[in-house]
C-alpha positions in Angstrom: -12.3 0.0 3.4 -13.8 -3.3 3.3 -10.4 -4.9 4.8 -10.2 -2.3 7.3 -13.9 -3.4 8.6 -13.0 -7.0 8.4 -9.9 -6.2 10.6 -12.1 -4.6 13.1 -13.8 -7.9 13.2 -11.0 -10.0 13.8 -11.6 -10.9 17.2 -15.2 -12.9 16.0 -13.6 -15.3 13.8 -16.7 -16.6 11.7 -17.6 -12.8 10.9 -13.7 -12.4 10.2 -13.5 -15.5 8.0 -16.7 -14.4 6.1 -15.5 -10.9 5.4 -12.2 -12.4 4.0 -13.6 -14.4 1.2 -13.3 -12.7 -2.4 -15.8 -10.4 -3.3 -16.7 -7.9 -6.7 -17.9 -4.3 -6.5 -19.5 -3.0 -9.5 -21.8 -0.1 -10.2 -22.3 0.4 -6.2 -23.3 -3.3 -5.8 -21.1 -5.5 -3.6 -21.3 -9.3 -4.5 -20.1 -11.6 -2.0 -20.4 -15.5 -2.7 -21.4 -17.7 0.5 -19.8 -21.4 0.4 -22.1 -22.4 3.4 -25.4 -21.5 4.4 -24.8 -21.1 7.9 -22.9 -17.7 6.8 -26.1 -16.4 5.4 -27.6 -15.3 9.1 -24.0 -14.4 9.9 -24.0 -12.1 7.1 -27.3 -10.6 8.1 -26.1 -9.8 11.4 -23.2 -7.4 10.5 -24.4 -6.4 7.3 -26.2 -3.0 8.5 -22.9 -2.0 10.0 -20.7 -3.0 7.0 -22.9 -1.1 4.9 -23.1 2.0 7.3 -19.4 2.1 7.7 -18.7 1.4 3.9 -21.2 4.3 3.1 -19.7 6.8 5.7 -15.9 6.1 4.6 -16.5 6.2 0.9 -18.9 8.8 0.8 -21.3 6.9 -1.1 -25.1 6.1 -0.1 -25.6 3.9 -2.6 -23.5 1.2 -1.9 -25.4 -2.3 -1.8 -24.2 -5.6 -0.8 -26.0 -8.8 -2.3 -25.0 -12.3 -2.3 -25.1 -15.9 -3.6 -24.1 -19.1 -2.8 -21.7 -21.1 -4.5 -22.9 -24.1 -6.6 -20.8 -27.3 -5.1 -21.3 -30.9 -7.5 -22.1 -33.2 -5.3 -21.8 -36.8 -6.2 -22.1 -40.1 -4.5 -19.8 -42.1 -2.9 -19.1 -45.8 -4.6 -19.4 -48.1 -1.8 -20.1 -51.5 -3.6 -17.4 -53.0 -6.0 -20.2 -52.7 -9.1 -20.4 -49.0 -8.3 -16.3 -48.6 -7.7 -16.1 -50.6 -11.4 -18.8 -48.4 -12.9 -17.0 -45.0 -11.8 -13.6 -46.0 -12.7 -15.4 -46.7 -16.0 -17.0 -43.7 -16.5 -13.1 -42.3 -16.3 -12.2 -44.7 -18.4 -14.3 -46.3 -20.8 -11.7 -49.1 -22.1 -12.5 -51.1 -18.8 -16.0 -52.0 -20.1 -14.2 -53.6 -23.2 -12.0 -55.7 -20.7 -14.7 -57.1 -18.2 -16.8 -57.8 -21.9 -13.7 -59.3 -23.4 -12.7 -61.7 -20.4 -15.9 -62.0 -19.0 -15.0 -60.5 -15.5 -17.3 -59.9 -12.4 -17.0 -56.7 -10.6 -18.8 -58.4 -7.7 -16.3 -61.5 -7.4 
């Protein structure tokens, strides 16, 4: 039923993309994970139509729709030579030993 509703929204690209994201359905609750804050108001605009469609076609008036945002790890970009070196040391701590042993300066 979900896919049929998504196909009916194929001409509205943003709505179609939102509806094609993976979801879970447990205990009459549809859980959708949003990847972008812009998707939230878009979901609110189609939520009532979607729930009405699903409730009517599944003969289940208890269906609810909930959503949460996906958690993304943000990392600061390394710009200076020192920041780049520190990022490499995080990946391979032996670089710090080499720097100390040979007296290397990452800013040079």
